[in-house]
C-alpha positions in Angstrom: -247.9 67.5 -62.4 -244.9 66.3 -60.4 -242.7 69.0 -61.8 -245.1 71.8 -60.9 -245.6 70.4 -57.4 -241.8 70.2 -56.9 -241.3 73.8 -58.0 -244.2 74.9 -55.7 -242.8 73.0 -52.8 -239.3 74.3 -53.3 -240.7 77.9 -53.5 -242.7 77.5 -50.3 -239.7 76.0 -48.5 -237.4 78.9 -49.6 -240.0 81.4 -48.6 -240.3 79.8 -45.1 -236.5 79.7 -44.7 -236.3 83.4 -45.7 -239.0 84.3 -43.1 -237.2 82.3 -40.4 -233.9 84.1 -41.1 -235.6 87.4 -41.0 -237.2 86.6 -37.7 -233.8 85.7 -36.2 -232.4 89.1 -37.2 -235.6 91.0 -36.2 -235.8 89.4 -32.7 -232.2 90.0 -31.7 -232.3 92.4 -28.7 -229.6 94.3 -27.0 -229.6 97.0 -24.3 -227.3 100.0 -24.9 -225.4 101.8 -22.1 -228.4 104.1 -21.5 -230.8 101.2 -21.1 -232.4 101.7 -24.4 -233.5 98.5 -26.1 -232.3 98.0 -29.7 -233.3 95.2 -32.0 -232.6 94.0 -35.5 -229.4 95.0 -37.4 -228.7 97.9 -35.0 -228.6 95.4 -32.1 -226.3 93.0 -34.0 -223.9 95.9 -34.9 -223.8 97.0 -31.3 -223.2 93.5 -30.1 -220.3 93.0 -32.5 -218.7 96.3 -31.3 -219.0 95.1 -27.7 -217.5 91.7 -28.5 -214.7 93.4 -30.4 -213.9 95.6 -27.4 -213.5 92.5 -25.3 -211.7 90.4 -27.9 -208.1 89.3 -27.5 -206.1 87.2 -25.1 -207.3 86.8 -21.5 -204.5 88.0 -19.2 -204.2 88.6 -15.5 -204.2 92.3 -16.1 -207.5 92.2 -17.9 -209.1 90.0 -15.2 -207.9 92.3 -12.5 -209.1 95.4 -14.3 -212.6 93.8 -14.9 -212.9 92.8 -11.3 -211.9 96.2 -10.1 -214.5 97.8 -12.5 -217.2 95.4 -11.3 -216.4 96.1 -7.6 -216.5 99.9 -8.3 -219.9 99.5 -9.8 -221.1 97.3 -7.0 -220.0 99.7 -4.3 -221.7 102.7 -5.9 -225.0 103.1 -4.1 -226.8 104.4 -7.2 -226.1 101.0 -8.9 -227.5 98.8 -6.1 -231.2 98.3 -6.1 -233.0 98.5 -2.8 -235.4 95.7 -1.8 -238.7 97.4 -1.0 -240.5 94.2 -0.1 -238.9 93.8 3.3 -240.5 95.2 6.3 -238.3 97.2 8.7 
């Protein structure tokens, strides 16, 4: 009796662990450059590629380039949302 119960309990625990790991992968969400939402293994792959493009030593040149790119995006009127809740 104890042996069957132990085997059943271990089987149920392994099944639950498998389900939890699957949910972690399935619920991983990333937005691509077009704003399309990806999830699952495709999102994990895209996230790894993005991290690899930013990998390496942090230098003054990288910081200056990132700040310049951010400021260029911020100063582009198409990238700034307009607040429509204010009354003029």
